[in-house]
N, C-alpha and C positions, 0 to 999 in steps of 0.2 A: 533726680535728686538722690544723692548718695546718703549713706548712713552717717555721714559727718553732720550729725543732727544740729548741735548747737552752733556750729560754724555756718550753717545754712539759714539760721533764723534771721540774721541781718539781711540776707538776700531776700527772704520772704517779705520782711518789712519794707524793704526798698521797692520790691515789685508791687506790693499792694498800694503803697503811696503813689507810685508811678501810674497805677491804674485808677487813681482817684477813688479808691475804695478799700475795703478790708475783707478779711476772710477769717474763718475759724479753721485751724490746722491741727490735724492729729497725725503724729508720727509713731508708728507701732513696730516694735521689733519682736518677732516670734522666734524664740530659740528652739530649733527643732531637733538638733543633734549636737554632739560635741564640736562639730565643724561646720554646720550649716544652719541657715535660718531664713526668715522671710521679713522683708521690710515693706510696710504699707504706709503710704502717705496719702491722707485724705484732706482735701481743701474744699471748703464750702463758701461760695460767694453769694451774698444776698441778692434778691430779685432786683432791687432798685439799681444796685451797682452793676450787676450782670447785664441788665438791659442797656445801660450806657455803653458797656464794653461791646456788646453785639452791634449797637448802632454806630460804632466806629469811634467812640470816645477814646482819645489818646492815639488816634491814627497817625498823628504827626510825630509820634515817638520814633526817633532814629535808631533805637536800639535793636530793632528787628523783631520779627514775629516770634523768634525762639525765646524771647524774654516775656512774652505775653502769658495770660492765664491759660494753663493747661496746654502749653505748646511744647513741653518737653517730650522727647522721644519715648514712646511706650506708655504715655499717659492717656487715660480714657476720660472723656468729658461726657457727663450726663446732665441734660437739662431737665430740671424737676418741674412738677405740675404747678408749683407755686411761683414759678419764674426764677427761682434760684438755680445755681449750677454747682455740681459736684465734680471735682477732678480727682481721679484715683490713679495712683502710680504704685505698682507692685514690682519688687525686685526679689528674686529668690535664688539661693545658691550658697556657695562657700562664703564664710565671713569676709574674706578678702574682697570678694566681688560686691558684697553689700556696702562695704566702706567706699567703694569707688576708686578709680585709678588716681584721682587727684587728691584723695584724702591724705592728710599729714598727721601730725601727732595729736591733733584735736579730734580725730575720728573716734568712733566707739572702739573700745578695747574688749576683746573676748579672751577670757582666761579659763582653762579647764582646771578647777581647783581640786577635784577628785573625780573618780569615774562616774560619768553621767551627770556631773554638776558643772555648770558654766557660770562664771561671773561676768556680767556686762557692765561696763562703767564708761563714763566720759566726763571730762572736766567741764566746768561752767565758766571758766575764765573768759573765753571769747565772748560768750553771751553777755556777761556783765560789762565787759570792756568796750564793746563796739556800739552798744545801742543806747547809751545815755544821751541826754539832751544838752549836755554841756557845750556851750559855744553856739547853740541855735538861737535864733531870734524868737521873740514872743509870738509872732505871727505863725512861724513854722510849728512851734510847740502847740499852739491852739489848734492848728490844722490836724496835727497828728492825734491830739486828744479826741477830736471829733471823729476821725476815721476809725480809730481803734477801740473806742469805748464799748465795753461789753463783749469784746472778742478776745480769744485766748488761743494759746498753743498747748496741746496736750502731748506729752511724751509718755509712752507706755512700753513696758517690757513684759513679754509673756513667756510661759513655758508650762510644762506639766505641773510644776509646783514652784512657788516662790519660797525659798528657804530664808533669805535675808535681804533687806532693802532699807534704804533711807528715804524712799518715796512712800506713797500710800498703797498699802496692799489690799487688793480686792480680788478674792478668789485666786485664780491662777495667774494674776497679772499684778504689776506694780506700776503706778503712774503718778505723774505730777501735772497739774494744770496751772499754767502761768499766764496771767492776764497780760496782753500786749502792752497795756498802759504802764504796768510795773517795769517792763523792759525799757520802754521809751523814756520814762521819767527817771530811770536809774534807781528805783526803789525796790527792785526785786531782791529778795533775800534767799540766796541759794548756798548750799554747802560747796566746798571746793570741787567735789565730784558727786555725781548722782550714780547710783549703782543698784543692781539687783542680782542676787545669786539664785540661779534657776536650776531646778532638777529637770532633766530632759528624758529620763526613762524610769 
């Protein structure tokens, strides 16, 4: 999963619905220098849903194993004691590599605004535009409500110090927690872009 964060949310939702379950997802950008960083994506699937996946639920899906839970190259799957599962994917290196080869204009943007200070920003247009329920029948809406109730996606930007942000600042990080249902129902209220200006030294 590339750092094209908001553009990937639609894929996450489609994946979790396809697996007949839901996940909590955290995507974290750790800005390390003026040119490099680390992106960590953590997805947690509940015990009830993961047990179905392990038992072969959705095995008739023709999309292939690469579209399954934690099947992406480089991802690490951990089965927890409570029966849930955690998928961890870490990508580290130059900003261009974090964005991924397929990233377009909706990928994260990194801008050195002064020595040792980097602004990370990304637009929210794709997230708001692709995930609404307009045109879906009531049965589909009800199914998605059930799958995603109580689950969310967290987007976090970290650095040595957060100088400015329109997200919630907590220590050396800035983050936003977005309930999946708000995305699905089209009720999410987001600014045109989310950003954090980070001190890296």
